[in-house]
C-alpha positions in Angstrom: -30.3 10.0 -43.5 -27.1 7.9 -42.2 -28.7 8.0 -38.8 -32.1 6.7 -40.1 -30.4 4.0 -42.1 -28.3 2.9 -39.2 -31.3 2.9 -37.0 -33.3 0.8 -39.4 -30.5 -1.7 -39.9 -30.2 -2.1 -36.0 -33.8 -2.5 -35.6 -33.9 -5.3 -38.3 -31.0 -7.0 -36.5 -32.9 -6.9 -33.1 -36.0 -8.0 -34.7 -34.1 -11.3 -36.0 -32.1 -11.6 -32.6 -33.4 -9.7 -29.5 -30.4 -11.0 -27.6 -27.9 -9.1 -29.6 -26.4 -6.9 -26.9 -24.1 -5.0 -29.2 -26.9 -4.0 -31.5 -29.0 -2.8 -28.3 -25.9 -0.8 -27.1 -25.3 0.7 -30.6 -29.1 1.7 -30.9 -28.8 3.3 -27.6 -25.7 5.3 -28.7 -27.4 6.6 -31.8 -30.5 7.5 -29.9 -28.4 9.3 -27.4 -26.8 11.4 -30.2 -30.2 12.2 -31.4 -31.3 13.5 -28.0 -33.7 10.7 -27.4 -32.2 10.0 -24.0 -35.0 7.8 -22.4 -35.0 5.5 -25.4 -31.1 5.5 -25.3 -31.1 4.4 -21.6 -33.8 1.7 -22.1 -31.7 0.2 -24.9 -28.6 0.1 -22.9 -30.4 -1.6 -20.1 -31.9 -4.1 -22.5 -28.4 -4.9 -23.8 -27.3 -5.4 -20.1 -30.1 -7.8 -19.6 -28.3 -10.1 -22.2 -24.8 -9.2 -21.3 -24.5 -7.9 -17.6 -20.7 -8.2 -17.7 -20.1 -6.0 -20.6 -18.1 -3.0 -19.3 -18.7 -1.0 -22.5 -22.5 -1.1 -22.2 -22.4 0.0 -18.6 -20.3 2.9 -19.6 -22.4 3.8 -22.5 -25.4 3.6 -20.1 -23.6 6.0 -17.8 -23.1 8.5 -20.8 -26.8 8.5 -21.5 -27.8 9.0 -17.8 -25.4 11.8 -17.5 -26.9 13.6 -20.4 -30.3 13.0 -18.9 -29.0 14.6 -15.6 -29.5 11.4 -13.6 -26.2 11.7 -12.0 -26.3 9.2 -9.1 -27.5 6.4 -11.6 -24.8 7.4 -14.1 -22.0 7.4 -11.6 -23.2 3.9 -10.3 -23.1 2.7 -13.8 -19.5 4.0 -14.5 -18.5 2.5 -11.4 -19.8 -0.9 -12.5 -17.9 -0.5 -15.8 -14.6 0.2 -14.0 -15.3 -2.7 -11.7 -15.4 -5.0 -14.7 -12.4 -3.3 -16.5 -10.6 -1.2 -14.0 -7.8 -0.1 -16.4 -9.6 0.6 -19.6 -8.7 4.2 -20.7 -11.9 5.0 -22.4 -13.9 3.9 -19.3 -11.8 6.0 -17.0 -12.3 9.0 -19.3 -16.0 8.5 -19.4 -16.2 8.3 -15.7 -14.1 11.5 -15.3 -16.6 13.4 -17.6 -19.4 12.0 -15.6 -17.9 13.2 -12.3 -17.2 16.7 -13.7 -20.7 17.2 -14.9 -22.1 15.9 -11.6 -20.1 18.7 -9.9 -17.8 16.2 -8.1 -14.5 18.1 -9.0 -12.2 16.6 -6.4 -13.3 13.2 -7.6 -12.9 14.1 -11.3 -9.2 15.2 -10.8 -8.6 11.9 -9.0 -10.1 10.0 -11.8 -8.1 11.9 -14.4 -5.0 11.1 -12.4 -5.8 7.5 -12.5 -6.4 7.6 -16.2 -2.9 9.2 -16.7 -1.2 7.0 -14.4 0.6 5.2 -17.2 2.2 8.4 -18.2 -0.2 9.2 -21.2 -2.2 12.3 -21.0 -4.4 12.8 -24.2 -5.8 16.2 -25.2 -9.3 14.7 -24.1 -8.0 14.2 -20.6 -6.1 17.5 -20.3 -9.2 19.3 -21.5 -11.3 17.7 -18.9 -8.7 18.6 -16.3 -8.6 22.2 -17.6 -12.4 22.6 -17.3 -12.3 21.2 -13.7 -9.4 23.2 -12.5 -10.8 26.4 -14.1 -14.3 25.5 -12.3 -12.7 25.4 -8.9 -10.6 28.6 -9.5 -7.1 26.9 -10.1 -6.3 29.1 -12.9 -2.5 28.7 -12.7 -2.9 25.1 -13.7 -6.2 25.3 -15.5 -5.1 27.6 -18.2 -1.9 25.5 -18.9 -4.3 22.7 -19.6 -6.7 25.0 -21.4 -4.5 24.9 -24.4 -5.0 21.1 -25.0 -8.4 22.2 -26.7 -6.4 22.6 -29.9 -5.7 18.7 -30.0 -9.4 17.8 -29.8 -11.2 16.4 -32.8 -14.0 18.9 -32.0 -11.7 22.0 -32.2 -12.7 24.3 -35.0 -10.4 27.2 -34.3 -7.9 28.6 -36.9 -5.1 26.3 -37.7 -1.9 27.4 -36.0 0.9 28.7 -38.1 3.7 27.8 -35.6 4.5 31.3 -34.6 2.8 31.1 -31.2 3.0 34.2 -29.1 4.5 33.4 -25.5 3.1 36.6 -23.8 6.4 38.6 -23.9 7.1 42.0 -25.2 6.1 42.7 -28.8 8.8 45.3 -29.6 7.2 46.6 -32.7 6.2 43.2 -34.0 2.7 42.3 -35.5 0.6 40.1 -33.3 -2.5 38.5 -34.9 -5.3 37.7 -32.3 -7.7 35.4 -33.9 -11.3 34.9 -32.7 -12.3 31.5 -31.1 -15.7 30.1 -29.6 -18.7 32.5 -29.4 -19.7 36.0 -29.0 -19.7 36.0 -25.3 -16.1 34.6 -25.2 -15.0 37.3 -27.5 -16.4 40.0 -25.1 -14.9 38.2 -22.1 -11.5 38.2 -23.6 -11.5 41.7 -25.1 -10.6 43.0 -21.8 -7.1 41.8 -22.4 -6.6 43.6 -25.7 -5.5 46.9 -24.2 -3.0 44.9 -22.2 -1.6 43.3 -25.3 -1.4 46.6 -27.1 0.5 48.1 -24.1 3.4 45.6 -24.8 4.6 47.7 -27.8 3.3 45.9 -30.9 0.9 46.2 -33.7 -2.3 44.3 -33.0 -4.3 42.6 -35.8 -7.6 41.7 -34.3 -10.2 39.2 -35.8 -13.7 40.4 -34.8 -17.2 39.1 -35.6 -19.1 41.7 -37.6 -21.9 41.7 -34.9 -19.3 42.9 -32.4 -17.3 45.2 -34.6 -19.0 48.5 -33.4 -19.3 47.7 -29.8 -15.6 46.7 -29.6 -14.3 49.5 -31.8 -12.7 51.2 -29.0 -9.9 48.7 -28.2 -7.1 50.7 -29.9 -6.1 47.9 -32.3 -4.2 48.6 -35.6 -6.5 46.6 -37.8 -9.7 44.8 -37.5 -10.1 41.6 -39.5 -13.1 39.7 -40.9 -13.3 36.1 -39.3 -12.0 33.4 -41.6 -10.3 36.0 -44.1 -6.5 35.6 -44.7 -4.7 37.9 -42.2 -2.0 40.3 -43.4 1.6 39.6 -42.5 2.2 39.1 -38.9 5.1 38.0 -36.7 3.2 36.0 -33.9 -0.3 34.9 -33.2 -2.6 33.9 -30.3 -6.1 33.0 -29.8 -8.1 35.5 -27.9 -9.2 32.7 -25.5 -5.6 32.1 -24.7 -5.1 35.6 -23.3 -6.1 34.7 -19.7 -3.4 32.2 -19.6 -0.8 34.1 -21.5 -1.3 37.0 -18.9 -1.0 34.4 -15.9 -4.5 35.3 -14.8 -5.5 34.3 -11.2 -8.8 35.0 -9.2 -7.0 38.0 -7.8 -5.5 39.5 -10.9 -8.7 39.3 -13.3 -8.8 42.6 -15.4 -11.9 44.7 -15.3 -14.5 44.2 -18.0 -13.9 45.7 -21.5 -15.0 49.3 -22.0 -17.7 49.2 -24.7 -18.5 51.6 -27.5 -22.1 52.7 -28.1 -22.7 54.9 -31.1 -25.0 57.7 -30.9 -27.3 56.2 -33.5 -27.7 53.1 -31.3 -28.6 55.3 -28.4 -31.0 57.4 -30.2 -32.7 54.2 -31.4 -32.9 52.8 -27.9 -34.3 56.1 -26.5 -36.9 56.2 -29.1 -38.0 52.7 -28.5 -38.4 53.0 -24.8 -39.9 56.6 -24.7 -40.7 58.1 -21.2 -40.2 56.1 -18.2 -43.3 55.1 -16.4 -43.0 56.3 -12.7 -42.7 53.7 -10.0 -41.7 50.8 -12.4 -38.7 48.7 -13.0 -37.6 48.0 -16.7 -36.4 44.3 -16.9 -34.9 42.8 -19.8 -35.1 39.0 -20.3 -33.3 36.4 -22.5 -34.2 32.7 -22.3 -31.8 31.0 -24.7 -28.3 31.5 -26.1 -27.3 30.4 -29.7 -29.2 27.2 -30.5 -26.0 25.9 -32.4 -24.0 25.8 -29.0 -23.7 22.2 -28.0 -24.7 22.7 -24.3 -27.4 25.4 -25.1 -30.1 22.7 -24.0 -28.7 22.6 -20.5 -28.1 26.4 -20.0 -31.4 27.6 -21.8 -35.1 27.4 -21.0 -38.4 28.7 -22.3 -40.0 32.1 -22.2 -42.9 30.5 -20.3 -40.8 30.4 -17.1 -39.9 34.1 -17.5 -43.5 35.3 -17.6 -43.8 34.8 -13.9 -41.7 37.9 -13.5 -44.6 39.8 -15.2 -46.8 39.0 -12.3 -44.6 41.2 -9.9 -46.4 44.7 -9.6 -44.2 47.4 -11.0 -42.2 45.2 -13.4 -42.1 45.8 -17.1 -40.5 43.1 -19.1 -38.5 43.7 -22.3 -37.2 40.8 -24.5 -33.7 41.0 -25.7 -33.9 37.4 -27.3 -32.5 36.9 -30.7 -32.4 33.9 -33.0 -34.8 31.0 -33.4 -36.1 31.0 -29.8 -37.5 34.5 -30.5 -40.3 32.9 -32.2 -41.6 31.9 -28.7 -42.5 35.4 -28.1 -44.7 35.8 -31.2 -46.5 32.5 -30.4 -47.0 33.4 -26.7 -49.8 35.8 -27.2 -48.2 38.3 -24.8 -45.7 40.2 -27.1 -46.5 44.0 -26.9 -48.6 43.7 -23.8 -46.8 41.8 -21.1 -43.4 41.7 -22.9 -42.0 44.4 -25.2 -40.1 42.8 -28.1 -36.8 44.5 -28.7 -35.3 41.9 -30.9 -36.3 43.3 -34.2 -34.4 46.5 -33.3 -31.2 44.8 -32.6 -29.0 44.9 -35.6 -25.7 44.2 -33.7 -24.3 44.2 -30.1 -24.0 48.0 -30.1 -27.6 48.1 -30.5 -28.1 45.6 -27.7 -25.9 47.6 -25.5 -27.7 50.7 -26.1 -31.0 49.0 -25.1 -29.3 47.7 -22.0 -28.5 51.2 -20.9 -32.2 51.8 -20.8 -32.9 48.8 -18.5 -32.8 48.7 -14.6 -32.0 45.0 -14.5 -31.5 42.0 -16.8 -32.7 38.5 -15.9 -31.6 35.7 -18.2 -30.0 32.4 -18.7 -26.4 32.4 -19.7 -25.6 33.7 -23.1 -23.4 36.5 -24.8 -25.9 39.1 -23.5 -24.7 38.3 -19.9 -21.1 39.3 -20.9 -22.3 42.4 -22.6 -24.5 43.5 -19.5 -21.5 42.7 -17.3 -19.3 44.7 -19.2 -21.5 47.7 -19.2 -22.1 47.4 -15.4 -25.7 46.7 -16.0 -27.2 44.7 -13.0 -27.8 41.2 -14.5 -29.2 38.1 -12.8 -27.8 35.2 -14.5 -29.7 32.0 -14.1 -27.1 29.2 -14.6 -27.0 25.5 -14.8 -25.7 23.1 -12.3 -22.2 23.1 -13.7 -22.0 26.5 -15.7 -19.4 28.1 -17.7 -16.1 28.0 -15.7 -15.9 31.7 -15.0 -18.9 31.4 -12.7 -17.1 28.8 -10.4 -19.1 26.3 -8.5 -20.6 28.1 -5.6 -21.8 31.6 -4.4 -23.8 34.3 -6.1 -21.0 36.3 -7.5 -18.1 36.1 -10.2 -15.0 38.2 -10.1 -15.2 38.5 -13.9 -18.3 40.7 -13.8 -19.0 42.6 -10.5 -22.5 43.6 -11.5 -23.6 40.1 -12.0 -25.5 37.9 -9.5 -25.8 34.2 -10.0 -28.8 32.1 -9.4 -27.7 28.4 -9.5 -29.5 25.2 -10.2 -29.0 22.4 -7.7 -27.7 19.0 -8.6 -31.2 17.9 -9.7 -31.0 20.5 -12.6 -34.4 21.7 -11.8 -35.1 25.3 -13.0 -38.3 25.7 -10.8 -36.5 26.5 -7.5 -34.2 28.9 -9.5 -37.0 30.8 -11.0 -38.9 30.9 -7.5 -35.8 32.5 -5.8 -35.3 35.1 -8.6 -39.0 36.0 -8.4 -38.7 36.6 -4.6 -35.5 38.5 -5.2 -37.3 40.6 -7.9 -40.2 41.5 -5.6 -37.6 42.8 -3.1 -35.7 44.7 -5.7 -38.9 46.5 -6.7 -39.6 47.3 -3.1 -36.1 48.6 -2.7 -36.2 50.7 -5.7 -39.7 52.0 -6.0 -41.1 51.4 -2.5 -44.0 49.5 -3.9 
């Protein structure tokens, strides 16, 4: 309602005075926040017709163009903003964000250095530097900056108690490892928990209910419900701080966590799949992560793109999709004939892991299932956005975090069509290799 009221007020201001450059830019900002990017871009450009020397509007235009994936135009707009106000901290920050999202990591670091030239280094700047350094594999410096996330206004992790663990021996003390970020992040970080336990302390482990069974073999001393008050502890750490606390480098990444799959889940999966059809490849698909994740619109796509894989002779598709995007399968008219829905059978990640064991391959856009499949060693083809999650780096088709994973990357244009074309060609070759078809 506040958005609608603000929009109505701005529209009234512009009706009375079409030359109100501030109102044009504020309307563009509101439209951008609502995901209406083309309208936002047009509003900022109308504002610039009136005030072409307004650096703030140029920067706002650049932000909207970044969200629309129009990187060349975005960087030009940010460049114009900095030409007009070369020392403005907010404009330097916005330019750094744009450069990182465009995949220009060397330029990003140079812009951040320029922004911090006066000796100030805000949590926002350090966070952008962390993401950039991690993306290029500079884990030594990247994980140090990664802790700046706690100072962000958008940080929703558990408030710290002041008893931060420094990664040293525990000597019988109780360490509280609290959950942070999503399911995939918890699976990624779980590989460190046995290393923590080996340091001689009691480990109190906060775990999402959906992950409780599949991560039940970690050997911790207590499993806690997220958000509940923990028992007494001596030190604490976020699970996502563990890579930094263990001084992880590209050469020292621990192997993925060993998952626990209960017999009941395996029996459910075996019953659901039945006997294997000779000469065929069972291929799981996932087209979206959690819709509440801020960047899901960039990393996800639609079921329709995945249906081209059903055209490959010998391929049988199985949907592992959960959440609201699962409705696309019911609406597609192909559920049960071209795509077998597994979602209704999946009560937690242990069930999903058991289904993954029945599959020959998973093709998906990035989400928690990629971490699950990678931990199991299931072959998984991860179709990733132009600048993906940092563990996937910025080039190549492999990640050291999951040896069974193959990456298919978007280009700078963020077009999914070439990605799916390459994956379809690779799938035909995989079918020939495995079945001789």
